[in-house]
N, C-alpha and C positions, 0 to 999 in steps of 0.2 A: 179688314181694317189695316191701315198703315201703322207701322211702329213709329214712335216719335224719334226725331233725331236727338242724339245725346251730345252733351257738351264735351265729353271726354274723348271725342273722336280725334285721333291724332295721326300717327304714322301709318294707321291702317287705311288711310284714304287711298283709293285706287280708282282713278277716273280714266276710262278708256274712251278717248274721243277719236274718232277716226279723223277728225277735222276735215278722227276718231272716231272714217269713215267709211259697206257698200253692197250691192249686188242684186240678184234677180228677185222679182216679186211674184205677182199672181200668175204671170203667163209662163214662167219657167221656159223650157225649151220648146214648147208647143209640139205639134205633130211634125214629122219629117217633111221638109219642103219637097215640092215636085222636082223631078230631076232636071227640069229646064231652068229652075230658078238659080240665080247667081248674079254676078256683076251686071247691073243694068237690066236684069230680066226678072220679072215676078213682082209680087206686091212689095211695097217698101217696108224696110225695117229701120228702127233707130236702136242703137246699142249704147249702153252706158258702161264706162270703165272708170276705175278709180277707187276711192275710199268711202268712208261712212257718210260723208256729206252728199253722196250721190246714190249710195246703195239703198237708202231708205231706212237707215238706223233710226230708232225711236218712233217709227211710223205707226206703231200699234196704238199710241196714246193720243187722244184729242184733248189737249190741255193738261193741267196738273191739279191734283187733289191730295190733301192730307187726311181725308176722311175715308174714302173707299176707292179701290181700283175700278169698281163698276162705274163710277162717275165718268171715267175717261177712256174706258176700254173700247176703242172703236173697231178693232179687227180681231180680237180674241186670241186664243192660244196658237192659232195657225198663222199668225201675222207674218212670220219670217220663213214659212215653209215655201220652198221654191223648186222642189223636185217635180217630176212629171205627174206624180200621184198626189201631190200636195199633202204629203205625210211627214216630211222632214226637210231640213236644209241640205242643199247639195254640198255645201262646204260649211261645216258647223261654225257658228258665230259670225258668218259674213253678214247676217241680218239684212237680207234683201227683201224688204217688206212689200206687201201687196199695194201699199200706197206710194211706192217709189215713183219718182217723176217720169220715168221712161214710158209708162203706159199711157200713151197719148190718145188712143182710140181714133175714131174717124177714118178707119181704113189703114191706119199705120200701126204696125206691130212693134212690140218692144221687147228687148232682151236686156236683162240686168246682169252684167258680169262683175260689177264692182263688189268690194268686200270691206266691211267695217274693220278698221285697223290696218288697212293696207298701206304700204309705202311704195315708192317708185320701183324698188327691187323686191323680189319674192323672199320671204323669210317665214320661220315658224316662231310664234311668240313664246313667252316664258311659261304659258299654260299648255303648250303643245298644240295650239291651233294654227293651222296652215293659213298663211296670208299671201295670196297671189299678188305679185306686183305687176307692173305694166311692162312685162318682159316675156321672153320665150322659154322660161323655165319649164322643164319636163322631167319628172322623176316619180317613179312608183305610182303612176296614175294621176299625179298632181301636175297642173299646168299653170303657167303665168297667164295673165289676162290678155296679153298680146297674142299669145299662141291660141288661146280660146277664141279670140276674135277672128284670127286668120282662118281657123277651121270653120267657124260659123259663116263667115262672109263668103266662103267659097261656094256655098250652096244656098245662099239667101241674098236678096238684093238690099244690101246695107247702104243707105243713102246719107246717114248722118251718124257720127260717133260722138257722144257727149262725154266730156272728160273732166274729172276733178281729182287732183292728187297734189300732195306736197305737205299738207298739214301735219301728218305723222312724221315726215322727215324732219320737220321743225320741232318735233317733240311737244306738240300742243297739249297732249294728254298729261305729260309730265309737268308742264307749266300750270295747268289748271289744278292738278293735284297739289302742287306747292302753294299756289295762291289760297286754296281752301284751307289747307293745313295751317298756313300762317294766320288766316283769319280766326280759326278756331283755337289757336294756341297762344295768341298774344292779345293783351288788353287794348282797349280803344285809346287809353292814355299813353300807351307805349307800343304801337303796332309794329309788327314785322311785316315788311312789304315784299312780296315775291318779285316785284319789279327790280328790287335791289339784290336779288339772289343770283346764285351761279347758274341755275337752270335757265332763267330768262336771258342772262348775259351770254351764255353759250349759244342759245338759239338765235339771238339777235346779232351776234358777231358777224363782221363782214366775211370771215372765213366760212361760217355756216351758210350765210345767205348766198354767197357765190357758189358754194358746193351744191346746195339744194336747187339753185336756179339751173345749173348744168344738168342735174339729175332729172328735173322736170322736162327740160328740153330734150334730153335723150329719150324720156318716156314718150314724148310726142312723136319723135322720130321712129320709135318702135311701133307705134300705132300706124304710122305711114307705111313702114316696112311690111307689117301684117297685111294691110290692105293691098299693097302692091303684090305681095306673094299670093294673095287670093284672086288676083287678076284685075284689079281696079286701076284705072288711070288716076292720077292725083286730082284731076278736076272732076271726077265722077262722084265724089263724096265730100262731105264737109266735116271738119273737126270743130265741134262746139266746145270751147274751153270755158269752164266756170271757175270763178274765184270763190272766196269764202264770205259768208254773211256775218254780221255782228250779232252774237247771241245774247249779249247783256247790254243794258243801258250804261250811259256814263253816270258819274256820281250824282248829278242833279235829277236823274230819271228814276232812281230806285223808290219803291213804295215802302220799304222797310229801312229803319235806321241802321247804321253800322254799329251802334252801341248795343251791347248785349249779344245775344245769339239768334235773335229772331230771323235775321237775314238768311241764315242757313237752316236753322231748326224748322222754320215755317216755310220760307220761300225756296230753300234749296239753291241759294245763289250767294254762297259765302265768299265774297270778295270785298276787300277794303275799297273805299271810294278811289283812293289813289291808284290802286291796281286795276280797277275797272276802267279808269281814265287812260291808264297806260296801255291796257289791252286794246281799247278802241283807237287810241291816238298813235300808237307805235307798233304793237305786235301785229294787229290785223293789216294795217297798211303795208308793213314790211313784207308779210307773206303774200299779199295780193300784188304788190309791185314785183315780187319775184316771179309770180305766175305770168305777169305781163311780159317781163324781160325774157322769160323762158320761151315764150312764143317767138320773139324776135330771134333768139339764139337757135331755135329749132330749124329755121329756114323754111318752114312750111308756108305755102301760099294759100292753101284752102282752109283757112282758119277764121272762125267767127268767135266772138266772146260774149258771154252772158255775165254781166256784172251783178253780183248778189250782195254787195257790201251793205246796202240799205234795205234789202228786201223785207226784213222783219221789224223795221223801226215802227214803234207803236205797239208791237205784239211780242216784244222780247221778254225773256225770263225776268221776273220781278220788276218789270217796268210799271210805272205808276198809272199807265193808261189801261191796264188789264189787271186780272187777279186770278187766284185759285177759283175753281168752280164754286166752292162753298162760300168764298168771300163775295161772289157776285150773285149768290142766291140760286145757283143751279145745282141740280142733283144728277144731271146727265148732259153729256156733250151734245146730245141730239136736240136739246131744247132750243127754241128760236132765240137767236141773239147770242148764243154761247160762243160762236166762232169769233165774234167781234169783242167779246168781253174777257176772254181768257187767252192764255199764252200759247204761242206757236213754237215754243222751244222747251224741251224737256228739262225737268229739275236735275241738279247735280246730286247724285246719290253716292252714298258711302257704304262701307261694309255693313253697317247696322241698319241702313235704310233701303238697301237693295234687297228687300225681302220679297217673298212670294214670287210674283211674276215679273218683277222689275229686274233689269240688268244694269250694272254700273256703267257698262259701255254705252248705254242709251243717253247718258248724261250730256247735257248741253247740245243736243242735236235737234234738228227740226222734227216736230212731232207730226201727227196725222195732218193737222191743218197746214203746218209748214211744208210738208211734202206735197200736198195738193196745190199749194200756192206756187211751188217750184214747177210742178207739172204744167200749170197754166202758162207760166212763162216759157217753159221749154216748148210747149205746143206753138206758142206765138213765134218762138225762135225758129222752129221747123218751117213755119210759114208756108204750109201746103207744098213742101218740097223745094222751096227756094229760100234756104236758110238765111237768117239775118241776125245780127247781134243787137245788143242794147242793154239797158239797165232795168232790172226787174224790181218793181215797186208796187205797193198797194195802190189801187186807184179808187176804191169805193168800199163801203161796208156791204155785208150780205154775202150771198152765194149765187153763183151762176152754174147751173148743172152740177151742184154739189161741191163746187170749188170756190175758194176765196176769189174776189174780184181783183185781178192783177193786170198790170200793163208792162210792156217791154218797149222802152223808148231809148 
């Protein structure tokens, strides 16, 4: 059973969003490729690089529940195991889930190199977890994602690299932490808004935006360098750049009032209306515009884009079109209709609610249904080996081959 959220949660909030975002899922590194495989030779591979929003973070859970983990546990305790034996994570806390979007099937193999919490540059976080960036870092057996890609692409036919990075450089996790803390520690008649705080101001400043745009452009160039070093001509592969989806509704779309504590205690979405509007109207567009500008700055010509800004509209956390499983009368994510009645974004968890099998870093990330929705769009973007860009949106209710019905236009 889940523990209830407490009103007294305060500075102990720690939300790790990769944006708080990554890495391999069920296929891991597979068997060694035949010696003849390499640039332009052998069966095709798609590789994902970046942060938690492409690694598969939160992909274990299909919807949200305050009653029981069993209601939503789609993948079980091995959800993030990605080593060859499926017994552990290759890099602890990268959370490369088996539901990650890279596993397209249909004769196309997938490798997830992304890592939850990653930034453009490699670092080790405050808890001692290694976070490979999109660089050529190499020390004590640890490598950056660009170097990992270079090594893999030398002996595998990589035809597309899917890319998502930048959210953590913008401190998206810190922004969410401040927003939820402000919601829980100020009254509705005198709210403290995170949009007015220093964390958001620093993240949205022109200096930060310009710096992070340059970092993302350099990361794209590193991926190109890795592929060139592996023997690929620039036109022999495609860089599929993803931006970030809206995980929360605007103020008019919440199903819980901002008065009291139900919005966080029950829904796990503790944002004031004004902050939710600012997140959708300013923070997300600023980050996504920076991603687009980074493509231009990078100078890469072999780029396609997958626009995710509206992918989860109608299925977002605490949106009034969906609910917790128990609110909709379900006791299992497998029941008919659950995919269309429940959320595709994981609840925001705190120190007191990240109990048992939940991780704080799973907060506000696409869950199992969200991951499979992204997979459907990435498959359409791959387009049988002739990659194309477009906006990823829901197109119908129900499932097709176990995945939500999505379109890329």
